[in-house]
C-alpha beads as a LAMMPS data file, in Angstrom:
LAMMPS data file: protein, C-alpha beads

80 atoms
79 bonds

1 atom types
1 bond types

-500.0 500.0 xlo xhi
-500.0 500.0 ylo yhi
-500.0 500.0 zlo zhi

Masses

1 110.0

Atoms # bond

1 1 1 -151.448 -106.407 -101.418
2 1 1 -152.454 -103.980 -98.646
3 1 1 -154.271 -101.738 -101.118
4 1 1 -156.261 -104.723 -102.348
5 1 1 -157.311 -105.536 -98.783
6 1 1 -158.400 -101.930 -98.226
7 1 1 -160.384 -101.943 -101.482
8 1 1 -162.054 -105.269 -100.619
9 1 1 -162.943 -104.039 -97.118
10 1 1 -164.329 -100.802 -98.538
11 1 1 -166.339 -102.714 -101.168
12 1 1 -167.739 -105.015 -98.494
13 1 1 -168.714 -102.024 -96.340
14 1 1 -170.430 -100.308 -99.273
15 1 1 -172.271 -103.532 -100.145
16 1 1 -173.403 -103.949 -96.539
17 1 1 -174.691 -100.365 -96.410
18 1 1 -176.488 -100.810 -99.720
19 1 1 -178.201 -103.962 -98.485
20 1 1 -179.449 -102.319 -95.290
21 1 1 -181.703 -100.147 -97.440
22 1 1 -183.368 -103.276 -98.837
23 1 1 -184.800 -104.364 -95.514
24 1 1 -188.267 -103.126 -94.646
25 1 1 -190.200 -103.607 -91.468
26 1 1 -193.609 -105.239 -91.961
27 1 1 -196.468 -102.782 -91.929
28 1 1 -199.142 -104.340 -89.797
29 1 1 -201.534 -101.403 -89.785
30 1 1 -201.187 -100.848 -86.069
31 1 1 -201.852 -97.142 -85.939
32 1 1 -203.149 -95.082 -83.077
33 1 1 -205.682 -97.102 -81.152
34 1 1 -208.290 -95.349 -79.083
35 1 1 -211.481 -96.503 -77.484
36 1 1 -212.977 -93.032 -77.700
37 1 1 -214.868 -92.099 -80.879
38 1 1 -213.561 -89.232 -82.987
39 1 1 -216.406 -86.923 -82.061
40 1 1 -215.476 -87.171 -78.371
41 1 1 -212.778 -84.537 -78.939
42 1 1 -209.200 -84.184 -77.766
43 1 1 -209.596 -81.648 -74.983
44 1 1 -207.824 -78.973 -77.030
45 1 1 -208.891 -75.331 -76.893
46 1 1 -208.399 -75.024 -80.660
47 1 1 -211.726 -76.264 -81.938
48 1 1 -214.108 -75.032 -84.572
49 1 1 -216.727 -72.625 -83.222
50 1 1 -220.111 -74.308 -83.139
51 1 1 -218.760 -77.793 -82.513
52 1 1 -219.468 -79.346 -79.149
53 1 1 -217.185 -82.170 -77.989
54 1 1 -219.112 -85.412 -77.582
55 1 1 -222.017 -84.402 -79.855
56 1 1 -222.030 -86.748 -82.852
57 1 1 -224.521 -84.718 -84.908
58 1 1 -222.522 -81.490 -84.589
59 1 1 -219.341 -83.469 -85.448
60 1 1 -220.941 -84.780 -88.637
61 1 1 -222.277 -81.332 -89.527
62 1 1 -218.806 -79.785 -89.110
63 1 1 -217.233 -82.495 -91.275
64 1 1 -219.857 -81.983 -93.969
65 1 1 -219.362 -78.213 -93.944
66 1 1 -215.576 -78.556 -94.066
67 1 1 -215.798 -80.971 -96.963
68 1 1 -218.242 -78.832 -98.907
69 1 1 -216.750 -75.383 -98.390
70 1 1 -213.142 -75.891 -97.339
71 1 1 -211.929 -78.860 -99.368
72 1 1 -214.093 -78.690 -102.472
73 1 1 -212.169 -76.902 -105.220
74 1 1 -215.312 -76.357 -107.284
75 1 1 -216.916 -74.235 -104.606
76 1 1 -213.662 -72.455 -103.680
77 1 1 -212.737 -71.300 -107.185
78 1 1 -214.309 -68.159 -108.554
79 1 1 -215.713 -68.177 -112.096
80 1 1 -214.119 -65.500 -114.241

Bonds

1 1 1 2
2 1 2 3
3 1 3 4
4 1 4 5
5 1 5 6
6 1 6 7
7 1 7 8
8 1 8 9
9 1 9 10
10 1 10 11
11 1 11 12
12 1 12 13
13 1 13 14
14 1 14 15
15 1 15 16
16 1 16 17
17 1 17 18
18 1 18 19
19 1 19 20
20 1 20 21
21 1 21 22
22 1 22 23
23 1 23 24
24 1 24 25
25 1 25 26
26 1 26 27
27 1 27 28
28 1 28 29
29 1 29 30
30 1 30 31
31 1 31 32
32 1 32 33
33 1 33 34
34 1 34 35
35 1 35 36
36 1 36 37
37 1 37 38
38 1 38 39
39 1 39 40
40 1 40 41
41 1 41 42
42 1 42 43
43 1 43 44
44 1 44 45
45 1 45 46
46 1 46 47
47 1 47 48
48 1 48 49
49 1 49 50
50 1 50 51
51 1 51 52
52 1 52 53
53 1 53 54
54 1 54 55
55 1 55 56
56 1 56 57
57 1 57 58
58 1 58 59
59 1 59 60
60 1 60 61
61 1 61 62
62 1 62 63
63 1 63 64
64 1 64 65
65 1 65 66
66 1 66 67
67 1 67 68
68 1 68 69
69 1 69 70
70 1 70 71
71 1 71 72
72 1 72 73
73 1 73 74
74 1 74 75
75 1 75 76
76 1 76 77
77 1 77 78
78 1 78 79
79 1 79 80
């Protein structure tokens, strides 16, 4: 009788732990909120040379260059 109680308690504990994985918090899309635009900068010393914090045109030029030359596999790969 005592072994049955232990087994039932253990089964209930396992079931409770298994059900805790089923709960998910709602994702409301509340990420980092900032009033400052991205091109305003973070104040870090580790910035790309040629980019000036607060200058939107230089920000867009740096993004375009990074996309074209750093993240484009067609321009990075060498033809053999």
